N, C-alpha and C positions, 0 to 999 in steps of 0.2 A: 280418658284418663284411664289408666290400665296399669294393675299392681303398684299404684301408688307411684307411678312414673310420670313421662310427660311425650306427646310426640311431636317432634323436632319436625319446624315450621317447611322447611325444603323436602323432604325426603320419606317424614314419616318415621325417623327411626327415633325410638326411647331415650330420652337424656333423664337420668334417676336423681337427679339433686337440684332440686327448687333454688337452690343457692344460686344456682346457674342463669337462671333465668333472675333473678333478681339482681344480680351483677348486671346483667344485659340491660335491664330496664336504667338500675344507677348509672350507666356508661351511657345512656343517651344524656344528649345536650338540653339543657333545659336555659330556655331564656329567663336572664336578668337583666339589663340594662343594653340601651341601644338609641342612639342619636345622631342624627342629619348633621355633618361639622360643616364650617365659616362657609366649605365652597362644598356645593352641594354634592359633586360628585362624589365626596369621602363621606361612606356611613362607618361610623364607629359600633361596638358592639359586643356585650362582655355575658359569658356562659357560662351555667355549674354544670356540675358533676358531683354528685356524693359515692364516698369512697368506704364501702362499708367494713373494709378491714382497717382502717387506719381512724374510719369514725370521722373524719373530716369531708368537707367540702373542695372541690377544687377547682377555681378559677380560670376561666381561658378568652382573651380578647382574640374577632377576628374583623379586619377591618375591609370593605369593597371599594375600590377605584376604579369609578366610570363602571360601577355594577358587576368589578370583576372581582372573586372574592380572592383575599389572599391569604395564608397559608396561618393558621391560629399560634398564637405564642402565650404563655404560663404568663399570670397576671394574681394581683391580691383582688381581695373583695373590694368593690368596689366604694362601699360604703354610699352618701349621700353630695350627690354631683347637683351643682347648678352652671349655666351657661349664662355670659352677657349678652345684650342684644343681637348682636350681632355674632357671635358665637364665637368669637376669636379669644376671648378667655373662658377660662372654666376654674371653679372653685370647688374643693372638695373638705369634707367637713369629718372627722372622727374621733375618737377617744381610742384612746391607748394607755394601761399602765394609768389607771385613776387623772390623766391628762388629757386636755382638750386642743388640737391640732386645727387648723383651716390652710389649707395651699392654694396657690394658685398659680395654672397653668396655661401656657402658652400652646402654638400647635409646635416649639421646637422644646419643649420641654418645663421642670419644672421652675417659675420663677423665684418665687418663696416661700419658705413654711413658717407659720405665725405659730406660738405658743403659747395659744391663750389661758394658759393655765398661769403666766407669768404674773400676770399683774392682779391675780387674787379678785377678778370683778365679779366671778359669778362661778357658779358649778359647774358639772357637767353639761356640755352642749347635748340636746336630743336630738338623736337622729333617726326617730323613727319618725311614721309620716300621719300618726294622728296628729301630733300639736307640734313637729320640727317647721322649719323653716329655715330657705336659705336663696338669699336674693341679690343679689347686684343691681346698685342704684343707676338710673341711664346716664348715667356721666362717668358711670367704673372709677368712682373714687372712693365710696365703700361699699360694705355689705353688711345685710341685715340676716339677723340666725336669731334662734332660741335656745337659752338656756335654763339651768335652774338654779335659784336663788342663790346666792353664798348661805351655805350652812354657818351658824351662830355658836362659837365654841361656849358649851358648860361646865362648869365643873360642881363640884362638893361642895354643901355648906357651910366645909368647912375648912376651905382653902381659901384662908385671910389674906394672900399676896397673889388670887388672881382677880382683872377686874371684868373676867368674863362673865357670862348669865351663869347665878348659882341655880342651883336647883332644877334645870330645864332640863339635866343627860337624858331623862329617860320618857319627855313628853309626845306624846303619841303624835306622830306625823303621818295626815291623811293623803295617799295616794291616790290615782287615778284607776287605782285595782289592777285586775289581770294583765299581764304582761307591760305595765305601764308602774310597776312599785317606786321608780325611782323619779317619779312624775307629780312632786307635791307643789312646791309656788313657782312656777314659770316669770322669765322675764325676759322682756327684749333690748337685742343688746347689737350694737353698730360696731364695727370694726372699719377704721380710718386705714387704706391699703396703704399711703404714704406714709403715716408717721406709725403706725401698729397701733394706733391709741385705742383704747375700748371704752365706748360708753352705754350705760345702764338704763334706760328709758324709765323715767315715774313710770308708776300703774298706780294711779290714788284708790281707785273705786275697787281694790285687789281681787278683780275677776281675772280669771285664769287666760291669759292671752297666748294665742297660737297662732300660725302661718302668716308672717308680716310677710310684703310685699310690696315694692315703690311704687309707689304710684304718680311722683314724679322724683325730684332732687331732695325736693322738703318735707313730701309727705308720704307717709305707709297707709294699707290696707290691710287689716289683719282679723280674725276675730276672736272673740271675747268669748268663754264659754262660764254660763252660770255656776258657782261650789258650792251656796249654801242652798239651805243648811249644813248637808255636808254631800260628797263627791259618791258620784255612780260611777262602775265602770264603763269605760270611754271606748275601749276597745272592740270592735265588729257593733256598735248602738250608735252608727249616727244618727237617733232621734235625741239628743242631749241638748238643751236649751241655750241657746248662744243667740249675739247677736252680732253684723260685720260694724266696725268701726273704721272711720278716718283719722288718723295721725297727725297732725302737723307740728313738725319739729320744732321752727324755729319759737310756735307759743308753746309747746308742750301742752298741747291741747287735743283731746280725743273727742269727736262727734260721732254719734252713732246714724246710722246709715241703714238700718231696720230696727223690724220693733220687736218686743214682746211678742214671747208664747210659740218660739219658730225654732228650728234646727235647720240650719245652714250648712250643706255636705260641702261644698267648693267655690271658688268665685275665679273669672279671667277677668283681664282687662285689657281692654282694646288697646294697642299701641298707636292707633292710625286718631280715633276721635275720643281716648279716656271714658269709654262708658264699660260699667261693669255686671258683667253677667254673673248672677250664681244661681243654686240648687236651692231648694228651701222645702222643707215638711214640715208638718206639726210638732212641736217637741213634746216627748212621752210618748205612750201608748207602743205600736209594734217597735223593735228594734232596728227595722230594716224594712222600706216600703217602699211607694214610689214617688218621686219629685218633681214638683213643678220648676218651670225655669222661669230667671226674672231679671230685667234690664233695669241697671240705675241710669239714666240719662246724664251723662253729665253737664248738659247746656243747665238743665234744669233743678238736679237733685229726681226726679219724678222715679218712682219704681213701678214699670209695667211688665205687667206677668203678661211670658210671650203665649197666646191660645191656643187652647185644644192640643195643649202636648202634657205628656207626663213622662219621665224618663227613669229607668229602673236601676239602681246600682248594685250589684253583683258585690258581694263581698271580696275583696282583696284587689280590685279594681279601679282605677280610676275614669270616673264617669264623664267629668268635664273635661276638655283639653287644650280649650282655645279655640281663638278668633279665624277663622277662613278669611273672611275679610270685614268690610262694615256693620254688616246684615249677619253673617252666617257663624254657624258657632261648629265647632268637630266633639262630636260626644265618643264614647263607646256605650250604647245601648245594648235590652236583653227584649227578645222577642222570643218567648215559648224556649225550649232550651239552646237555644242560638245567640252568642255575642257579637253585634255587627257594630262597624264605624259606618256612623250617621251623621250627613250635615242637618242641623237644625237651622230652619229662615225666624229669625226671629221676628220679623214682622209678620208673617202668615202662619208660622208654625207649622209648616210642612216638613215632612221627614223625609232624607233623601239617603238610601243606603248607598256606600258607596262602594262595595266590594264584593255583596254574594252575585255568583254569574258573571263575576267579569276574571276569575281564574279557573282552571284546566282540574275539572275533578274536582269541584270543590262545594258541591251541595252538602255534605256535611260538615261540614268546617265551622267553626267557630273564631271568629277576628276580632283582636282587641287592639286597641291601638295603643301603643307605646310613646309616642315620641311627634312634636309637632315643631315646624320651623315655616310659620305663615299661613299657606296652601298647599303644605307639601308636608307630609308625615309617613312615621312608619308604622310598620301592624305585623304584628305575628295573629298565623292561621296553626290549627290543628285539628283534628279528628280524635278520634280513638287510636289510630295506628301511628309509626314516628312517621316523620318528612324524613324519604331517601334512606331510612333505617339510621339516620344518626341522630334527628332531633325531635325532642319531644315537642318543640312549637318550630314553624316554618318565619322565616321574617321577610319582610315584603316593605315595600318602596312604592308610595302613591301621591297623586299630583288631584288634589279633590276639585281643582278648576279644570283642566283640562281631561281632566277621568286616566288619565295616564295611569295602569299600573304593573308592577314588576313584580317576581317571584326569587327574592336575593337565593334563598336555599330552594334547589330544586325541588318543585310540587309534584314531581311527577314517581308513579306508584309500577311497583312490580310487583310480582308476584311472591320475591323474595323480603320484601318490605309492609307485607301485607298480612301479616297473620292474625289480624283481628276481623272481625266485620260487626255490625253497627245498625240498629234500625229504630228510629222513636218509634213509638207508640202513643198513638191519640185515646185517653180512656176519657170516661164518662160515669158516675155512680150518683146515682138521684139527683141527675139534672147539673152537674157541676163538671167540669171540663177537668182534666188534669195528662199529664203525659208521663213516660216513663222511658228512660234506654236502654235496651236490650244487647249485651256486649257479647261477644264470644270469639273463640277460637274457628278461623276460616276454612282450616286444617284438621278439626277435631274430629274424628266418625263419629257419626250420626248411629245412635242405637239403631236405628233401622237396620244400618254396615253391618250389623255382628260382628264387630272389630273391640265392641266392648258392651257392659253392661251396667256401667260406672259412670252416670251422668247427674250431676248435681248443680243446680241453682242457686248462688250466692241475691240472697235479697238486700239490698242496703240505700235505707232512706237516709236522707244525708240530715243533717244538725240547724239548728237556727230557731225555732222552725221557718222565717222567713229569709232564708238564702234558695239556692238552686243548685241541682248541675247542669251541664251543658254541654256540646256535644265534643268539648274540649280534651285533650290527649289527658288521662288519668293513670298514674302508676302502677295504683290498687287496681283498676280494670286491667290495666296489660297482664301485670304480673299474673292473678288469675286467672285471665281468659286463656295467655296464654300455659296455665297448667289445665287446661280442659274445663275448665269451670262455664258455667254461664254467670255474668252478672247484670243487676235488674237494678237501676240507678232509677228512684221512684221519687217527682216532683207534684208530691201530693198537694191536696186543697192546704191554702199558707205559703204554698211556695214563691218564688219572685218568677214574673215570665208570664202569669196567668190573669195578671190582671188585678189593679187593688181590691178589689169586692174579693175576691178571695185571701188577702191577707186578711181582711174583716171578720171573713164569715169563720175563721179558724178560732179565734179567743171566744173562752170558754166552751170550748170542743175537745181539747187538746185530751189524747189517752181516748178518743175514741173517732173524731170522724178523720182525724189522719191516718190511724191504726186501719181502718177499715177500707181506707184507699191507699193501702200501700199493700193490704191484706187482697183487694180485689187486682191489684197490677200481679202480684205475686202465683195468683191459681189461676190467671189466664196467659200468662209465660210459663209457668211450669207444664199447663196442661199443651201447650200448643207448641211449646219449645220441645218437649220428648222428654222432659226430665225427669227420673225416680225419684228425686229426692231435692229438699229445699232447709240450705243453710239460713242466718241470717245476721250480719251485723252494724253498727253505728258507733256513732260518737255524741256526746252530748246528746241535743234534742232526740240525736238518730239514735243513739243506746235509748233513751226514754221508750222510742218508739218499739226499738229491739226488745227492751225488757217487756213491755206493751206484748207483743205478737209470740213471745215464748210463751206467755201467761194467760192469753185469750186463745191462741191457737193451736195449745201443744202437741197436738197431733200432729202438727202438719210441718213443724222444723227439726231438724236432728241436731243442730249444734247453733250457740249464738256466739257471738265475741262483741263486747260491748264496752266503748274507749269514753272513758271519763263520764258515766251514763248519768242523767237525775232518775233517780231511784221514786224518792219523795218529796215533793215540792214543797208542801208543809214544813218539813225542818229544814229544806235550803234555804229561806227565807230569813234566816239570824245568821246565817255565815259566807252565803254569796258577795260577789259586788254589785250583784243586779236583782236587789228584790223587787223593783218593778216586775223583773222578766216574769214571776212569778205569779203577779197577781193578773198581769194582761192574760197572760196566757189562758189562765184559770175563769176570766171572766168577770175578773173582781175590780171594782176601782182604786187610781193610786193617784198622788199627790206627791213629787218628789219635795215638795215644799213644806210638808207635813204628811208624811205617812203614816197609813192609817194604822190603829192597832188591834193587832190581830186577836181574834174572837175564836170561842167553837167554829162560827158557823164558818167564819175563813177557813180555819185549818180543815173543817170538813170538807168544804168544794175543794180544795187543794190536794187533801188527800183521796177524792172521790176523784180527782182526775190521774193520778199518779199510779205507775207500774207496779209500786210495793202491797196495792189489794190482791194482785192477785199471783201473790210468790208461791202462795201455796199448790200453784197448778203448772207449776213447772216442771218439767221431767226431764227436759234434754241437756248434755252438759255445756258448762257455762262456761267461757274464759273472759275476765275482767283485767283490762289494762290501764292504768291508773297513772296520773300525773301527781305526785305528792307537793309539787308547788303549785296548782291549779287553785286560783280563786275565783274561777267563775261556776266550775263546777265540784265545791269541796270534796276531797277526798273519802268525807264521810259517807258521804253516797255510796260509793262502791261498795268501801271493806262493811259498812251496812247489808246490803246486798248479798255479799259473799256469806257474813255470818248467818242469814236467814238461809240461805240453800243451801250452807252446811248443815243447817241445825235440822233442814230438811230431808237429807240425805240425796243431796242432787249433786250431782260430779260437778266439780268448778274448781277452778285455780284462778291465781288472782296475781298479776305482773304489778309491782311499786317499782315508777321510775322516780328514786329521789330530788334528780334536778329538771325534772318534766312540767311545763307548764300544760295549758289547756288543750295545744295542739300535738302534744305527741309528739313536735315533728324535730327532735335531734337525728340526727344520721343515725347513732348506734341503737335509739330507741323504738325510729322508725323499720328500722329493719329486725330489731327484735319482737315488735308489733307484727308485723307480716307473718313472718317465720313462722311464728306461735298460734296464728291464725291460721294458716296455712294445715299445721301439723294437725289442728282440732278438727276442722273440715276435713280431712283424710280418713281419719281416726273415726269420724262419725258415721261414714259408708257403711258400718257394722252396725247389726241393729243394737239399738239402746238399751231399747223397750223391758228388755230380757231381763235388766239387769238393776232394775226398779225394787224398790224395796215392797214385799206386799201392801203395809197399808199408808202405802202415798195414795194420795189423794185421786179421783178419777179426774180426767181431762174433761174440761170444760168442752159442752156441745159447743159444736162449730155455729159462729155467727156470720150476720151480712150474706 
């Protein structure tokens, strides 16, 4: 970094506008969907780009015939797609203008569009991956899907001519919280393709039904989630108590297949022997952890746990994909900071890595399975660098039985397509292993070269806390590393990929154990990497850690950016959609059936773990990025922190995005956030300590 500009990776010429780098990152194609067609020689894929100028996403379709790529063509957002068994038919379900539609396609084009709203059988269909579902019956005569129950009309007490429900207009409707506010009461619906008739299934026990799949032409498998006494936030939280059920259509009866006290993440039916595989963990506890694998034997109904195996589900990635043959499952698993495609033998529990080492220059890749057709599957692969200078992720094809592996998008790297270099650091503190990923520009001159004296490390802890960074492509890392910054992604104690003991070790020690892990990594890399200064950024629990770091180590960081941060756990429990998170992470017991009444001791333990207690020691400039519609970490957390900092003379700025939820992922918002963070980190390169008020509290002594 020199004088606020950046080095061009080809000829080391200066580029002055960071928006140019952001547009460069947005132009890289991001994988959206992909599938193997009826004829395996044809592969279809959907890709997405973000246009920061129009604040829209742009979709394109790319097809491979006999593994030869054809030119991409524009297309629309594909929404939710499902195929019949032999992939000769494709269903597409979506909502538009407050109506729901279901389209049936074949290889020639659109066969029929059904306007599901005409029959007024239900409300809008579910298109989210948490509760939604779309599945052809084996005989291709009907499709099952999930929708919101039809809303009953209500009128005033004084409307004497209406037979609608009186006085119910302002009834509170309980939803599943963050990003699921339209999911209040689900119903399973069946569309008969020939007649177009919709049948709504009765749900007598009033549990929340989701993810229906045909087991036979007359039977369904589905998940029912327990929703009493009240709903807890569901997105990012696969620890909600639920059960697997079989529904017999002719008799309209539900039969439970699994017991109480568990959370089912996903399930897959073996089309050959009708065995059902599912992933399970204990309900409650950490919001994401490790799952055991189980198989329901179709012949006996017995539930068999696969021996000696745990799988790790990372946020936003489907873990269980399907059966390769009668005994083997295809999974996407996490080991350390790498996701990988795995064949799991359900008899022995043996895992086989299907891709690592089978592609050129793939030692730092992360692999994710994205589609499966029997023993053949598609996968994405990526690292810190774009693939062929065009893609955020590459797309590949593999046969799990023959071992064939093909890269559809070229994985060849050249000097013009490798502007970044990254390394995985294996770390240990107080006997606990954890890791970090250090990313920096490969052509940025080092301080030793004498070409620049401006070297800044961005410390970037993830949220969760039970999540993880992987070696996959990250737009944030690409943007900042291309601008000359080093970026340190820290998988601290409690992160996924470090083993189940690491998950449970953090409970009751947030704000201490995780903070010290991050600081230890930051100190090591700042010294070994020759960085002159460090800044820090993070969102959600990463924002929680960011606030802790600048309060506990105020002399170490010269600026901080916080995205929807947790600041005070104690005050969050009454306004978040996941009050159980606050109790578990603070090391306190919690019952979803009978939540504990807060006491002075409970509030004290939560406040003691919160970064608010260190607010008097913050000295660096702070940027707060807040989503006004965030139900996970309420905006009041960040707003209150802003008020505390401002009253203490700290340089603080806050951006409030009126239509954004927890992820701050809208196209316009994402661009605005990243560029404001860049401006903050650039301005922080001047000494900030000289501007502090004379009566500002002294920094805390360095800990750890």
